[in-house]
N, C-alpha and C positions, 0 to 999 in steps of 0.2 A: 694457868692462862685465864681460866674463867674468873678467878678472884681479881686478877688485874683488869679484866674487862669490866667487872662490877665497880671497881674503883674509878674507872673512867666515866661510867654512868654517873657516879656521885659528883664528879667534877662538872658535868653538864648540868646536873640539878642545882649545884651552887650558883652557876652562872645565870640560869633561868630565874632562880629565886632573887638574886641580886638585882636583876633588871625587871622583875615582875612579869616575866613571860609565863603566864599561867595557862594559856589556851594553846595546847600543843598535842600532837599525836606522835606516839612512838611507833615507827614503821620498821618491821623486820623485812629487809630486802634480800630475797633469795634468788637463786638461779632459775632460769626457765628450763624445766625438765625436758621440754620438747625441742630445745635448741642447744644441745650440749656443745656444739662446735664454737659457741660464743665464748667459752670459758677455758682457761688453762688449768692444768693440774688434774689429779686423779679424783675419781668419784669418792674414794675413801677419805681424802683430805677435805673435800667439800662437805661430806657428811659430818665429819668431826667439827668443822667450823660452824656449820649451820646449827648443829645440836648445841654447841657451846653458847651461841647467842641466844637461842630459845630458852635454854636452862637458866642462863644469867638473868634474863628478863623475868622469868617466873620466880626466881629466888629473890629478886628485888621487888616483887609485887607490882611490876610495871604492866599496865594495860597496853596491849599492842594490836596493830593490824599487820597482816602479812601480805606482801606484794611479790608475786613471782615475776622473774625477769628483770628486777630492779637492782640485782647485785652487780658489783664491779666485776670486771672480767677475771680478776684474780681471787675474789673471795666475797662472801656475804657480808652484810653490814646492818647496823642499826641506825636509822635516820630519824632525826627529830624534826617534825614538820610544825612550824610555828604559824599561827594565824595572826595577821597584822590587824590594824585598826579598821581596815576595810573588809576584813573577813577572807583575805587572800592567804593561801598557804605557801610558806617558804621553807626550804630545807636549811635549817640553821644549826647544824651540828650533826656529825656522823662518826660512828665508831665501826671499824672494819677488822675482821679476823682474817689473817692471811697466812696459810700454810705454804703457799706456792712460790711467792717471790724469794723467801729464804732458800728454797731449793734451787731456784734458777740462778741466784747469786752465790750459791754454795756457802752460805753463812754458817759459821760454827762458833761454839764457845766451849771453854773447858769448865765442866761442872764440878761440884764439890767432891765427886768421885774420881776426879782427875781424868775423866774420859771426855771425848768430844761429843757434843750434842748439837742438834739443829734447833734454833729458836723458832718460836711462833711469833709472827709480826702482828702488832696491833696498830693500825693506822687510826689516829684520833685527830679530829678537827672540831673541838667544842663550839667554835664560832662559825664553822662552815667557811664560806667566803667572807673575809673581813669587810670588804666594801659593801656587800649585800647585808651583812649583819648590822653595820653602822646605819645604813639607810633604813632598815626596818626598825631599828632602835629609835631613831629620830622620829619616825612616823608614829611608832607605838607610844612614845612618851610625849608627843607633840613638842619636843625640844626641852621638856621639863625633866632633866636628869636627876637622879638621886644626888644628895648633897656631896657624897664622897667622890662622885664621878664628874660632876659639872665642871667645866673648865674654869669658870670664875665663881667662887663661892660667895663673895661679897663685893659690893661696890660702895665707895664712899662718895657722898653727894654734898659738897659744900653749898650753903645757901647763897653765897656770893664769893667773889674772888678774894675778899678779905680773909677768908678761912681756908684758902688753898694750902697754906703752909701747915695748918693743923690737920687738914685732910691727908696730906702727905705723911705727917707723923703717924697718924692712925694706920694708914696703908702700910707703911714700912714695918710698924710693930706687928701687924697681922701677918704680913708675908713672912716675917722672921719667925712667926709662930706656926708656920706651915699651913696658913689659911690663904688660899689664892684670892687676892684682892686687887681691885683696880680703882681708879679715881675717875669720876665724871666731873671735870672742871670746866665744862663748856659755859659760855656766857648765856645761860638759859635760866628761866624761872624754875624754882624747885619742883613745882607741880609737873612741868614738862620733863624734868630729869627723872622724876619718879615714874611717870607713865612710860617713858622710853625704856627704862631699865626693867620695869615690870614685863614689858613685851619681849625683852631679851632673855627672860626666864632666869635671871640671876637670883639665887635664893634669898640673899640678905641685902637689904638696902640700908645704909648707915648715913643718916642725915646729921650734918654737923653745922653749927652756927655759934653764936656768942655764948649761950649757956653751956654748950658742949665743950667749947674750947676752954672756958673758965673752969669747968669742973672735971675736965679730962674724961668726958663720957661720949657716947654715941647714942643717937635716937634710932632704935632698931625697928625696921619693918620687914616682915616675912612675905616673900613674893606670894601673892594671892591670899594672904591671911591677915594683912593689916598691921597696925602698930603693936609692938611688943614692949614699948616703954624705953626708958633710958638705962644704959649699963655703962659701967667702967669698961674701958677698952680691954683690959686684961680679963674682966669678967665675961665679956662677949667672946673672947678667944677661947676661954675654958668651955663656954656654953656650946660653941660650934664643934670643938674637938670632941666633946662628950657625945654630941649627936652623931658625928661620924663614927666614933668607936662603937656606939650602940648599933648603928646600921650594919657595920661590918661584922661585929660579933654575932649578930642574929643570923648570919648566913650559915653558920656552922652548928646551929642548934637543931 
């Protein structure tokens, strides 16, 4: 059970690393010894569960704080408290060890020895409440998500309506290459389009006009980082997909 608990800790670490949640506290939430009536199950099971969490954290080298009385009524837990951009603390991830509910529900499985055994339940919620997690993520990143996560990875900006057809050709190619791409074909000056889409935090802005249409290229701007020069559309696709792969592969190193 302890090994499984440590594997869930690793899942939480991967999520926090992916989203750059670096400022967090790991909190071991135990029962209140002065109020045993608040909890179900035997003291023996509670002792085993609490000991397993403490040992798992020690073996992972995780710095923790301990809070008495913060356990669930059925078992102790490890809570991850994230600080947002304003310094407020939020519980965004919890792992709980539960010897009691399997007994209440009379859960059993047949082991390798062909005998019946009672499992230990591990409750895991790496994101905590999904709504709260997304709200904190938006505030934490100011809406500037990692490239692999952002809903729109690129936007094509034709400098006039004459190049809308070429913009659609570029957009179709990129979407077929698994790059989430939209077109801003509003009747606005290119400077306004660039400014508006920078504010939307879309990572890549692709400007297309006569030169780009003739040469089958796109002029690339990185959100917040300025011009990156002209690229063939296929070259840009390879460039973005490589960046996404590097971001995701780095999570497991």
